N, C-alpha and C positions, 0 to 999 in steps of 0.2 A: 422711869418713865422718860421718854421724850418729849420734846418741846418743838412747837413751830411758830416762827413769828411771820406774819404776812407782812411782806413789805414791798411787794410788786406793784402797788396801785400806781396810777399816773399823776394823781395828786392834782387833777384840774382845779377842785375847788380852793386850792392853796397857792394858785399863781397870783403873782409872778415869782413867789419864792422858790417854787419848786422848776423853774424854768431851767436852773443850773444846778440843783441840788435836788437829790430823789428826798421825799417826805420824812424817811425814817432818819436822816441825817441833820435834819433841821433841830436847832437847839432849845430844849427845854430846861430851864434853870440852870445853864452853862453846860449842859451835856446833850449830845445827840440824843433823840428820843429813844431810839432804838438801845442805846447803851443802859437806859433805866430798866428795860426790860431783860436785859442779858444780867446786869447786876444783880436783878431783883430773883431772876430764875436760878442764877448760881447760889444766891443766898439760901434758897429754898430746896436745894439737892438737886437740881436737874444739871445734868452733865454733858447731855448731848443735846444742840440746838440747831434746827434745820431754818434756814431762813430763804424765803422765795425773793428773786429779784427780777424785775424788769426795767421800768423808765430810769434811765442813769444808772442802772442797775451794778455796773463795774465800779462805781464808787464806793458800793458798800463794803465788798470784801478788801477794796484798798484800804478802807478807814478801819475795819474791825479784824482784819487777819483771821487767823486760824482759832481764835479765841483764847488763846493760852494766857493772855494778859487776865482773865476772869476766870481762869481754872475750869474752861469749859471747851469742849470742842464743837466748832462752828462748822456745819456743812451749808452749801449753797445750792440751791434748786433753780436753775437759771432758766427765764421765761424771756430773755432779752429777744430772741430770735422771733417768737411768736407774738409777742407782746402780751401784756397782763392776762392770764386766764381766768380772772376772778376767783373767788375764794375757794370754791369746791374745785374748780378744775385746776387751781395750783395745788390744792392738797392731793389732789390723785396723782399729779405728776412727782409729786414728792412720796407717795407711800412707799416706795423702795427703801428711802431713807429713813421712815418713820418706824419701821416694825410692824410686827403682828399683835403688838399689845395697844391698850389705852393710850391715847396721847394727847397732849394739851396743845391747842391753838391759841394765839393771841394776836388779835389786830395790832399791826403796827403803829396805828395812829390815835392810841389811846393811852392815858396816863391814869392811873389808879392806885388806891391803897389796897386792893385785894391779895391776899397771902395765896400763893400759888401752892397746890399741894402734888407733890412728886409721888404720892401713893394714893391718890384718889381710885377709887373703884367704882365702876359702874354698877348700878343695881342689876339683878339678874336679868337677863333679856334685853336690856336698855343698849340703845345705841350712841346715845349722847347725853350730857349732862350740861346745861348752859348757865351762867352766872348773868343774873338780871339785874337792872338798876331801875331806880325811880326815874320817869320820863323827863329829860330836860325841856326848856321851854321852847327849843326848836324843835321837838318831837314829840308832841303832847299826846297824841294817840298811841304811842306804843308800838310794841312788836307782837308778844305773845302774852297770854293770860296763864295765871299759875292756879292750878286744882289741886290743893294739897302739894305733894311733890311732882306731879306730872305738869308738862307744858302742855297748851292747846293754843290753836290758831286763834280761837275767839274767846270771847269772854268779857264778862262785865268791867273787870281791871285789867288792863293790860300794862305790861312793863316792857322797858326798854332792852334789847338785848346789848350785853356790854362789849361784846367782841371777844369776850373769854369762853372757851368751852372745852371739854374733856370729850374726847370721840373715841368709837370703836371703829376700826378699819372694816367692819362689815357694813358700815353705813355708805361706804364708797365701793363696796364689792362689785364687782363686774361692770362698772360703769367706763366707759371709753375715755381715752385722753382726748381733752379739748375744753375751750371755754365753758364754764359752768358756774352757776350762782349757787350760794349755800341754802338760801332760804327754801327754796321748793323742794330740797331733800330732805330737810328739817320738817316741813309741814307734813309730808307724807308720813315721816316716822312718827309724828305726832298724832295722825289720824289713825296710827296703829298702837298708840299708847307707848312708845319706846322711847321718849325723850323726857328727861327728867330737868328740873331747874331749881335754882335758889335764889333768893332775893338778897343783893349785897348793899348795906345801907351806908358803906364807905365813902370815901372821896373817890369820884369817877369824873375823867373829862373826854370828851370826844374831841381830839384837837384836828377838826377838818378844815378849818379856815385860818386865815392869816388873822382875824380878829379874835379867834379862840387861842390862837398861840399866843398872843399879846397878852391875852386875860390871864392865861395859866403863870407866864412869866411873871406878871406883875404881882400874881398871888404867891408865887413861890418866893420872890425875892422880898417881898413885903413881910414874910416870915423868919427871914434872917435876923 
């Protein structure tokens, strides 16, 4: 299975830290955030990883190279000319690199203890499988509801999408190149009963602001 790390965001909420450095290269626990993902993906058997780049994107391949340091092959989907294409738009552009089988997509601005699965199989007829987490205090309303193993847009108890998901290329089939958000595609697929999910109860951080970056660094260094 191939994996994609979404690393093309502008990092506006992380300013001024991202004025000179793309968010995936900001350090968490002494390592660039994106390196945590690469090391973990490599550990769990992923050998081909695609990274999309936009804001200050040239710095990312300069820092990471071809991936040989971690025993993986890194490929880059370059959105610097267009500007960030948002999540679905970035995936659509990268589809030729992702192949025809199920692939994993990970947001580049999270840190978590989830064990990636390079053999995950989507259930028959499903288009996506999303990893959900309990709602953090800054997102109390959640995103989607779990009914059994199916995800729905509405429900009594909603959970937060972790930014980790397994996708069939068919979810993006026939969609034109361009800027496109992922949530509307997922909601349409949910209406058709084609999105499954699971609740992950382990450690998960959305590192979207300087305050959260500082908090996770304090947390990690306090464990040493």
